[in-house]
Steps between C-alpha positions, in 0.01 A plus 500: 500500500211494745250383237735229378548386859124476549434294186801267488410144604828433680589433865473819703863536608635417155276745316572781747874471425440435130279809458749714694777399262279553195430851625874577483509369144195706404690828517826356373693542826543863391525656844699207639778572252496856637532358852817312399650809334419724797650256748812472282517881490460530875789264569710659225458833680654348812820425309502840325438351154308687228145412608338598171738280300452202734121531479504507121728205441308231310576233758386490860762477773493228762374736771222625271405143414483399867300812585265441208452139606416617852238741365350223283490261793336754731247591233407142410470403867273794578284454190471124549406545865231756421362290214500188714293675766281671236593855601463627145415859590836547675679385186301733277550798734875429527537481122307823443676697773848386403451589136336833581822595678633573151289817494638621834854446374458734204581809709869408515781600267622193309831424333548685173496171306164389648302584187209267578440659841535852358234409241264389775573815698417717198172322432364458852478718807377357831223715644535658843174333608636155411822574692299604807256207483785252478738688731646196684576326169635823353730542802623140477586553133681824581693330782613206283598714202675765714698225673606355164586841357708593805687169493548459124516863392218490242167340418404304191229263380662202669463667836137578429449129418684406821263730691196329347626153591604600850164662571314198364689271739439742788124518432462125451680431828307771684185328376622168638573665835155663508315175435695336781372754755 
């Protein structure tokens, strides 16, 4: 995304938004679909519906769609802003840190039908040194996933994807705040 932004011969504002949107396409909106499902599950839990069933319906509910749109909007705005002002390092750090949160989330017990996550858990163990070096990020991951587990009653891959997206938005916006100081 950053390299494309640098080489595209388009007006600055246009290419910052364009490259931000292309970034979402580049990973197939995978985690954003998880955001919609998790938001649907959260609101289903408020009305005492079967959260697992709601989250695994093939369609997205209206609340999940609105929540997903909000995440997309926040993400595109933050990315476009940082690209526009050429703060590439903040983008790269945010992307790395948010995705590395996956490793800190492997300590949890996941829903029995979360075969993909169980496969990752069996093949990878996060070292104690890594957990200590990245303690604030580890704690943020634990806080988000514990909150979701307490509210929804279980964890699954969608919630791990939600965590990644939420942390990415947090880090991008923290970067924007820091450059404003």
